[in-house]
N, C-alpha and C positions, 0 to 999 in steps of 0.2 A: 129577289136578288139583293135588294137594299137591306132587308132584315138579316140576311146571312152575313153581309159585310159589317153590320153593327153588332151582331151576336158574338163574333169572334173576338173583337177587342174587349167587349164587356166580359167575356169568359176569361180572357187573359188577365184582366184587372182583378177579378174576383178569386182566381185560383190561389194566389199567395196568401190571401186573407183566410181562406178556408183550410189551407194546408198547414198553417202554423199551429204549434201546440200552445195551449193556453195554460198558465199556472193558476190554480184556484186561489181566489182571494181570501177565502175562509177555509179553515181545516175541515176535513170530512168527519173527523171524530173529535170529541172533547179532549182538550189537553189538560193533564193533571197539574195541580199546583206545584210550583217550583220547577217547571219545565219550560225551556226555551226551544222553539223549533224555528230554524232558519231554513226556509224552503228556497232552493235555488231555481233559477229559470231554465237550467239545463243540467244534465247529469255531469257529475264531477268524477273524473278518473284520477287515481293517484293520490298523492298526499297533499293535505292542506294543513295549515297551522292556525290555531285559535289561541288568542290571548284574551283572557277574561279577568278584569280587575287587576291589570298589570302583572299577571302570572300566566305562564303558558300552560295549557291544558292538553294532555295527550288525547288523541282522537283514535278510537278503534273503528275498524272497517267491518261492517256487517257483511258486505259483499265487495266485489272488485270496484264497483262504482255505485253512487247513490245520488239522490237529488235533495236530500234534507239532512241537516246537521241537528241532531237532537241532544240538547244539553240538559241533564237532570241534576237535581240536588241543589238548586239555587235557593238562597234565602230571599225573603221579601225585601224590597227596596230597590235602589238604583244600581244597575250593573253596566259597565262599559266593556265592549268587545271589539276585537280587531281580527279580521280574516286575511290570510295571505296564502299564496301557493306558488310553486315554481312555474307552473304551466297554466295558471288560472288568474284572471283579472276579475275582481268583484266590484260591482256598483254598490255603493254604500258598504265599503269594506270595514269602516269603523262606525260604531253606533252606540247608543245608550238605550237600555231597556229598563223600564220600571216594572218590577215583578210584583203583581198583587198576591194576596195571600189565599185567594179562593180559586184561581184558575191559572193556567199557563199562558204563555205569549207566543204568537205565531207571526213571523215576519217574512216577507219576500225579499230575496237578494238577487240582483242581476249577476249572472256568472257568464264569463266569456272565455273561451279557450285562447291562450296566448302562446303561439308557437314562436319562440325567439331562439336565435342562435347565440348562445352564450359561450364565450371563450374563457378558458381557465376554470379552475375549480372553486366553487363558492366556499366560504369559510364554514367549517363544521360548527353546528350549533349544539349546545348542550341538550340532552334529552329533556323533554317536558316533565316537570314534577307534578304528580297527581295531588290535587287538593283533596282533603278528606271529604267524602260524600258527593263530590262533583264528578260526573262522567259525561263524556261526549262521544257520540256514535254517528257515523255517516251511514245513513239508511236510505232505502228506496221507499218513498211514500206514494 
């Protein structure tokens, strides 16, 4: 009887840890040179905005939702990025990436859904201008 009383609380404590999804710390496949992969902790639905080196980059959607933002065509050196979205909050929304010349970079970004009641209409932003050679795609990894 005592074992049954101890087993139930232990099971209840272990259940959330076993049920949570874990984001892999290393990519499953090799990332080519000039590629930045921002792997989100949850799937992103809808639109997000990416600012890379003080210019907005248009993001294409491979499907309705994805859990990784893949930016290709980056040159070697230091790049600064900023992520934002109307319904998403990002942990480490801004960051710096040092791009090596022999392989790509993989980073994990905490993403959280932000259901906010906004009144009024937000100001219209100019469409993002594509930089030559740089593409950004929201994909499922």
